[in-house]
N, C-alpha and C positions, 0 to 999 in steps of 0.2 A: 585231110582237107582236099588235098588234090585229087584223090580218088573220088570223093563225092562231087567235086567240081566238074570231072570229066565224064563221070558215069550218067547214064540216061535213067532218071528215076521210073520212067513209065514202063522199061522193060523189066522182065524177071531176072533176078540176080541171087547169087550165093549168099547165104546168111550166116553170120557167125554167132546168132543169138543162141544162148545156151538153152533157153526156154523152148525155142522152136526146133532146136536139134533134139530135144527130149521129147517132142511130140505135141507140146502144148500149143493151142491155137491162139492164145491171148498172151500178150506181153506188154507192159506198160511202156516200154522203151522203143518197141517196133513202130517204124514209121518216122523216126527221128532223122535217119539218114536220108530217106526220101525228102522229107521237108527241107534238110539242109541243101540237098541237090536242086530242089526246086527254087530255093532262094539264090543260089549261084545263077540261076537262068532269069531271075527277076519275077518269077511267078508266085507272087504272095499269097494268091487265092488257093492254089494248089498246095503250097507249103503248109498253110494253115489248116487245110482239109487233111493232109497226110499227118500231121501231129501238130498240136497248138503250141507245144513248147519249142519249136524249131528256131524261132526267131531269138528267143532268150538264151537258147542252148549255143546257137552260132556266136552270139555276142560274148558269152562267158568263155567259150573255147578260144576265140580270137584273143581276148583279154588275157587269159592264161598263157597263151603262146607269146604274147608281147612280154609279159612279166619274165617268162622263162628266158627269153631271147636277150633282154636287156639286163638280167641279173649278173652280178659280179661272179667271176669264177670262184668255185671253192677251192680247188687246189691250185696253188701257184708253182710255177716251175722256178726252181732255184738254181 
């Protein structure tokens, strides 16, 4: 999340997308990172234009982070 918050979505960047690395031009998830970066900047229109699932993805990711953060530890020190 920090990397998406500080990166500029308008500039070209390195991609870890396996489909893009294999040479495919279309991927259902491409644009989510850009959408989340635009959301961190408050640009809802560009975020929706980059990928329409950016807003729900950000909400789900933050929720999951909170659940994992507040979860009781599995292993207890004795």
